[in-house]
N, C-alpha and C positions, 0 to 999 in steps of 0.2 A: 842496220847501219841507218841513220837519218841524213838525208839531204837538204841544205838550205840554200838557195842562191840568193844574192844581193846585189844591187848595181851602185858603183862608185865610177870616179873620175877615169880611173884605171880600167873599166869595164865591170863585165859580171864576175862577182865572186862566189865560188860553190865551196860551203864547209860539209865536210861530211862527220859525222859522229858516229863513232862504234861503241856498242853497249854489249856487254857479255850476259846471255839471257839461258844461259845453260842450266842455271839453277829452275829459273821460270820452267822450260820446258820439260825438266825432268820430273818438277813438281806436277804438272800437266798431265803430264805420261802416268804418272803413278796416280792421280786422280781418276783418270780414263779408266786406266787399269782396275782401281778398286771399284769404280762404278760396274764395269762390265763384270767383275767376279763377284760381284754383290747381286746380279742379275736383278736391278732394278728397272722396270719397265718404265715408260711415261706414255700418258694418254692424255689425249685433248677432245674433252666432248663439246661439239656446237648444239648446245640446246635447241635453238631456234630449228636448226634443219634437222635436228635428231641424227647426226653422224660423230661418230667415232673415230680420231687419228691416233694409230699408234706410231710408236718409234720401233727401231728394228728389234730391240730386246723384247719389247712386247709379244712380238711375232713366236720370239723364241720359248718366252715362257709358258704361251698355248700352243706351241709343238705346230705353228702353221708357219707358212712361206710368206714371204711380205708380197710376193708376186700374185697371190691368191686375190683374184677381184672381189671376194664375197666379202658383204657389208661389215664392218668391224662390228657393229653392235650385235647383227647376228651371230658372227662367228664368236664374240664373248659369250653369249647366253648359251650358245649352243655348246658351248664346254664346260659351264658352270653345272655341277652336281644337281640332278633333279628337284633335291630335298633342298637346296639351299635357293632357288632360284628366285620363290616369293618373296623370301626374307632381304635378299640384296636389293633386287627391284624396288620394293616397298620401301627401304632404307634410303634408297638413292633419290625417290621422290620425295620424301620427306627433307633431305637435305636440299634438293635444290627447292622446295616451298619455305626452306629457313626453320623448320622445327627442331633437325637435329644436325650433326656434324656426319660427316661420312668417313667412317673409320671402321671397318670391319674384317673378320676373317671370313673366308669360305672356301670350297672344296673345288676343283675343276677335275674333267677327265680328259687325258690325253689321247691323240688317236689311237694309241697301241693299248690302252684300256687302265693304265697306270693312275694314281691319284696322285693329285699334288695340291698342297695348301697354300692358298694366296693370301696376303696380307694387304688391303686397298685401302687407302686414304685419297682423299680429294677434297677441293676448296672450290667454292662457287663464286663467279663474279658476275656483277649486276651493272646495269646501264644507269643512267641519269635517274632513270623513273623507278629505281629499285627491282627492276624486272630481270630475272636470271637469264645469261644469254650465254654463258660459257662453265665449263667445268673441268679444273686442270687438276691431275693427280698421277698418284704414282701405284703400280702393283710390284711386289717380291714376292719371293719364293720362301715360305716359313716350314716347308714339309722338314725340315730337319729338326727344327725346334719343335713340331709338334710333334713327331716321332721320339723325341726325347722324353717331351709331358707326358707322353702315351706309357713309355718306358717307366718312368717316374712313378705314375700313379700306379700303374702294374705293379710295380716292385712295393708300391706302399700297401697296398692292396694284399699282397703275397704276405707282407712282414705282420701286417695287421691279423691275416689268417693265420700266420706261424704265431703269433704271439696269444692270440684265441686257442689255438690249439695246444699250446704250451701252457697255459693255465689251465685248460680242460684236463690235459694230461697229469699235472701235478696234483689238480684237485682230485682225479680219479685214482692214481696212486697213492694218495694221502688216504682217499677212503679205503684201500684195498691194504695199506699198513695199518691204518689205525683199527679196523676192524678186528684181526686177530689180537692187536694190543689191547682192545678194549676187553674182550674177553681176561686175557692177562692180567691188567690192571684190576680189572672190577673183580675179578675171583678171588685174586690175592687180598684184595681189600676186605672182602668179606669172610676169606678162612683168617686172616689174623685178629678177627674180631671175635673168633671163637676160642676155647680153652686148647692151651698148646701147651708143649714143653718148651724149654728154655730154648734149645737148639731148633726147633719146628719154627718158633718164632723168629729166630734170627734168618733163618734161611729162607722163610717167606717175605721177610723186608727187604732182604736183598734180592731176591726176585723182583719185588715191586717197586724197588728203586732202581734197579737194572732197567726195568719197562720205561719207568717214567724218564730215564736218562734218554732211551732212545725216543721217546716221546719227543722230548724236548732239542734232541739233534733233529728230527724231522721236522720240528716246527722251525727252528731257524733257519733251513735249507729253504723252507716255504716263505719264511717273512721276507728273506732276500731276495727271492724271487719277484716276489709280491713287490716289494720296494724298487728295485731294479727296472721292472716294468710299469712304473709308475702308477700301480693300483692300489696303493696305501695312501688313505687319507686319515685325518686326525677327526675326532667328535667331540668337542668341548661340552662339559657340562660343571654344574656347580659341584665341588667336591672341598672337603675337609682333607687340608695338607697332612695335619696332626695326625689323622688317623690313617692316611693313606700310606704315610711311612712307618708307623706302627704296623699295621697289617702287612707291609713289606719284610720288615724284620721277624714277624712271626711265620712267615714262608720260610725263610732262609735258616733260620735259627737250629734247626735239627742238622742242617749240615755243618754246622758251626760245632754243635755238641760234638758230633762225631770225632772231632779233629781236636775236643777241648779247649775252643778258641772261646776268647771273650768276644760278645758282639754288644756294643755300644750303640744308643742312639740320643743325639745330641741336636736338641731343637731349641734354638734361641727363644728367650721367653717374649719378646717383641714380634714375633711372627705373625703376619694377616693370617687367619687359620682359613679363611674361606676366600678361594680364588676358582676360576674357569679355566677348567684344563681338561685333555682327555685322560681319565685315570687308568685305563689300561696299558696305553701306551706309555706313560709317566711312570707306573709301576714297573713294566717291562725294561724301561732303561735301566732303573733303580736295581731291580732284580739282577738284571745282568751283571752289574758292577758289584752288587756285592757278593755273588757268585764266583766268579771272577778271582775276586778278593779272598775268598776264603778258599779256591782252589789252590791259589799261587801261596799261601801262608800255613806254615805249619805249626808255627807257636806264636802266641801272643792274643793280638785282639784285631777286629775289624770295626771300624766306628762307620755309621753313616750321620753324617752333620746337615743341617740345615738351618741357613742365615739369611735375614734380610738386608738386602743391598740400598734399594732406594725406592722411593714410592714417587707417582705423579699423582698427585690428587685430582690435577684437572683432567688428567686422560683416564682418570681410575683404573690407575695400573700399580703393579708394585714387581719389583724385580728381586728373586730368590738366587742364592746359590748352593748347590747341591754338590756334596763331596762325600767320597768313600775311600776312607784311609786305611791301609793294613800294614802289618809289621812282616811281611811276606820276602819274597825273594829278591824284590825289586827288577829293574829293569836297565841295562846297560846304556851309555847316553846315546850309542850311534843305533839303536834300534826303538828308540822312541815312537820315531814316524811310523816306523814298517808295521808296528803292531794294529794300527788303524786300518789295515788294507784287507780285503777280504781273504778268507782262508790262512792269513799270515798269523802266525804267533812269533816269537822272539826268534826260534829257530826252528828248524827240524824235532831236534831232542824235546824240544818243549812239549809239543804235539805228543811224542811218543810216551813222555812221563807222566802228563796232567790230562791228556785226551781232548776232546772238544772238538768243534768242526773249526774253530779259529773266526766264526763268524760276530762273536758276542758284541765285541767293541763296535765293527763295521755295522752293524745293525742300529747299536744304541746310537752310533753317530750319524746314520741317516735319518735316524727317527726325530732327532734333536734337531737336525736340519730342517725339516716340517716344522720345528717349533723357533725358527730362527735362530738355533743356538749350535752349540759344538762342543766337542768334550777337548779338555785340557788334561794333562797328565806330568806331575812331579814325581821323579824317583830316586832313588839311591840304591845301587845294587847292594845286595846284602842286608838291607836296613827296611824297606819296605817302599810303596807307591800311594800317593794320591790322585784319584780321578774326581775329576772337576768340572762343572758347567754352571753358567748362568742363563737362567731363563725370565720370561717377563710374561706375567699373567694379568688378566682382567679380575676387578675385585666386584664382587656384586655390591649393589646399591644398598644403603642403608640397611648394612649386614649387622645386627647388635654385638657388641663387642662386651665380653664378659670381664667384670670388673676383678683385678687381682686383689683378693682379700686374704687375709691371714687367719686360720682358723683359729678359735678362741681356744685360750689356754695353752696352744702350742707355741712355746717361745725358744725351746734350744734340742737339737737334735744331735745325737752323737753318730758320727758315720764310722763305720769298720770296714775298710777293704784294701786289699793289698793294691790293686790297679788303680793307679795315679789319675787316670783318664775318666773311670768310673767317680772316683771320689770327684773330681771336678765338675762333671755333668751333674750329680745329686747336689753337689753345694748351689751350681748356678740355678738350678728348678727350686730349691728350698728359700733360696736367696728371691726370686720370684713371689714368693709369699711372704716374704719379710720374716724368713724363720731362721736365727742364728743356728752355725753347724759347728762343729769341733769335729776335727777328723783324728783317725787311728790307723795304723798303716797293717796293724794285725793283732791278735787277740790279745798278746801281753801287753801292747800298749795301751789297749781298752781296758783292759784290768787295773792299772795303773792310774789312768782317769777316772775310772770308776771309783776308786778307792779315795780320789781327791776330791770328787766332785757328785754331788748328788740330787741334783736338780737338773738333770736330763730329763725330758717329756717323752722321747722314745728313742731306741737303737736300733739303727738300721744296718745289718749286721750280715757280709758274705759269707757263702758257706766254705766256699774253697781257698783257704787261706794257707801260708807257711807258718810253722810251729806249733800253731793250734787252729783247728777247724772251727767254723761258725757255730756247730753246735756245741763244740766242747767249751767254747765262752759263754754260749748261752746256759749250759749244764751248770758253770762256776756261777752265773749270775744268780740262778733259780737257787742251786744246792749249798752252796760257799757262802756267798754273801746274803742268800735267804731273801730277795725280793720276786715277790710273785708277780703274775702278768698284770693285775690289775695295779703294784704299786710302780711296775717298772715294763711297759709294754714293749714287746720287740718285733721287728719284721726281718724274715731270714729270707734273702735272696740266693737263688740257687739257680741250676739247669736241670732241664725234666730230666735227665738222665739219672737222675738221684730221687726220683719221686717217691719210691717206696720208702728209703731211706728216712727223708724228709717227711714223707707222713707218719710215721711210727715216733720220729721225736719230736714232731710237732704235737702229738697227743700226750707225749709221757713228760716234756718242758714245759708245756703250756705255751707255745709259739703262738702268739697273738696273730700274726700275720705270715704267710709264705708265699712267694711269687718268683716265677721265673723270670731272667733278665733277658735282656734291659727291662724296667719296672718302665710304663708309659707315666708321662705328667698328669695324665686324667685318673688313670688309678690311684697314684702316689696322694693327688689331691682327696681322693675318694676315702684312702686311708685317715688321713688327717682331720677329715670331717667326721669321720668315723669316732674318732679318737676324743673329739670335742662333744660329740650327742650322745654317745654310749654312757650308761651308768656303771654298767657291768661288761667290760671288756670281753672277759671269756665266754660270754654268753653269747653263741655264735647268733646274728639274726638273720632269718631267711624272708627276702623278699617274695611278695607271691608271683607266681610267675604263669605264665599264660601254657597250659599244656600245647604239646607238640604231638607230630603224627608219631611219635615213638612212646609218648606217655599210653599207659593203658586207659586213659579216658577217652582215646579214638584210636579204633582198632580197625574200622573201615566196615564196620557190620553196615547190610542192606547198602553197598557201593559196589559199584561196578568200572574196574578200568580195562581198557583193551589196549594192547600192545600190537601195534604193526610192523614186524620186523621179520625180513629174508633167511638172515642168518641164524643158524640152529644153536651156535654157542650164546650167541646174544639173546636170542630167546629165552634159552634156559637162566643165564644171569640176572635178564628181566625181572624173571620170575622169581628168582631167589632173593633180590634186592626187595621186592613188593612185597613178598610173603613176611619179610623181617619189618617192613615201615607199616605195611596195614595187612596184619594176618588173618583177618576176617572178610577181607574184600574178596568179588567174585572176578578171577582173572579170566580173560579173554586174551587168547593168543593168535592173530593170522600173520600170513607170512606174504601177503602182497596187498596192494591199495585197492586191489578190486574187492576180495574179500573184506577188506575194512569198511567200504561203503557197504557191503552187503549186512555183515553183523552189526553194524551201527543203528541199521533199521529194525534188526532182532532182538539186540540185546540192550539197547539203551543206555550206553555207558555213562558214566559221570566224568570220566576222564579219556584221555585218549594220547598215548604215547606214539607217533608218527615218524618212522625211519622216512627220510627222503628217496633214496635209492634203492626201489624196489623193482622187480620183473612186474610184467603185464600192465601194472599202472604206479606212478612214482607216486610218492606221498606227497606232493604239492596238487597232482590231478585228483587224488583220492579227498584232498581237503577242501578243495573248489566244490566235489560234488558233495559233497556233506554240509558243506554251507549254502549250497542253492536248495538242498533239502531243508534246512533249518527255516529259509525264509517262507517255507509254506506251513511249518509247525511253530513256526515263533521262538523255539529254542536256541539256545548256543551252548555247545559243549567246550570247554576247553582243549585245545588240541597243541600238543608240545611236539616240535620239532626233535628229531633227534638224526645225528648227521656225523659222520667222519669226513664229509670233504672241507674244505678250507676257501672254496672259491670267494674272492673279494666280493661282499654283497649279498651275501648268501642269506645271511640273519637278515636282513633288509627283505630281500625276497619273499623268505617265509614268513614275515608278518603281514607283506603287501597281499599275499595268497591267503590270508585269514587265520592263520595261526597264532596262537595266544604268546607264545614261549618258545624258547630255544635251546637246547642243551647238546655240548658239543662232544663228543665222544672222547677218551673213555668215560663211561658212566659209572658214578660210584654211589655207593648208599647216601651220602651225605646229602649229594646235588638232588636225588630223587625226591630225599625226607624234605628238602627244601621247597620241592616242586609241589609235593602233595599237601603239605603245611601250606602253601599260599592258594591252592586252585580247590584243595577238597576240606581241609579242616577248618579254616576261617570262613569259609563259605556255608559250612556246615553249623558252626557257631551262629553268623547271624540269623542263618533261618530259624534256629532255638530262641534267638533273643526275639525273634518278628513275633513266634509263637507265644 
């Protein structure tokens, strides 16, 4: 209520005004309650007289009674944790001097011995001469916040420790599982290369394939775990995209042959051949997609297609589209997105019927995410599916581009194939070389064309066709039409499942060229060049080739190879493989790193295969010891890491510790042969050249 009095001729008049202040009072009450609930204390520091004045909340914060006559400054310092006293006093003086802002955290010890965290802020006030005279500030309790931060930090450390333990566990489990698998795969690989009956060879192939399938499942699970943990990184290098696609097709071709499926490779002629990419992970994605396509296709074909989408010359980048198409079971529309989930296939019956972990597409999609891409799918039930993705690659600068030239004298080629897709791909490949093509869908059509036209420079004939096989057609050309191999060259395309039959037919019918499908563009170009350059086509030309470790020119005489491996089965496997690769070499087998260091000094090996995980002394520690010894004698012996572990970065760790190369188990003959060629044979050749 407000009263106002005023004089008038009639006397004093008093006016009373009433105003509802309920809302203001309630707001003030809420503010006061919030202030008290927040436990914010206010302090006033008289700098000139070195006295601190506290409000009631400050006393509560510091667990003291406001009736206490003790100096506030002394009380404050007595409560501060001894480890924090120097810090906050120094900061206080710096703030008064104008060097810093007073804004800090510290701990206090309450009378009962409990710990409390305080957040303090203060502002310095100065007189007209800029001298500090007063400091006004606040304190509040942040114990809850600090406790939460400590809990989060502890949880983070525990999570990191758990993640590390999980990675170690997976790596060790990988080692334990891969070690016996290494023996199974390695010995069956050796045994398959020995003389066997047909049934024995079939049994061994099944054992070897089963072991490799189990290894694929293990790799899927481990890759998935690494991706989920964010431990997988891409490593880009300059690659040949043509070659990568061709190699990928070669890897999965045997799977298609077992199901009598046609495998097609369709690379657009305008593709930028060389780019920067991670070849291992890109190949893994393509292999996953192709393997899936073969798994879910019982008849028909599987096609890998690569085409160029666009190029950005300013950014030196190009965009590709990769696609894998099949004529398999297809996917129902309502299941299209589910298939990209971890461990998910279309339904549980899919897993029972086709097998697998259900991780292939998930892993592929996550790998593509690292490349800023993703999988898309088009599918029709009982017709087939197409999985595709676009990805952008950096192009190497000033990479020479080979000009597309037409082989001399090759103007017209007959293509005989019942598969429409294969005819279309061959036609496009030859069109890129400015060669005209004529198509026939079977042997009978081809015979009719050959009766009418005699101007073909080459016939490319598929082996497996209806009505008349490719071999029957070639027999008609040679025996009935009397066209010799010099007059009419023929290329036969087939699957390697028919190798023996094709070999015999090639000799009998003078088939100039026979290749497994799909034929690569580079190989086709080489054939056409040979047709142009050779005077006598049936005289087989052989290029001078460098001998390798499996040739009789290099048997390992006067060579010592040491193998450090603690597992007896793997010791035997290593011995058997090396005896085949370098039969005259001296082999030294040791079972731990300590023995490896000792034998290195007495045996002077030329090459060392070193297992990483061994008792007494690990392979890494043994390598470090050997490298230390070499610093004194000036030598450097190639050391090759052998490991069944798959810890992220283990390859890099091995190389950093002084190893020269890295072999992951299972170790098979071809891998060892490659190492021996690289580190022993070619070194030996160089030494001979120097002499």
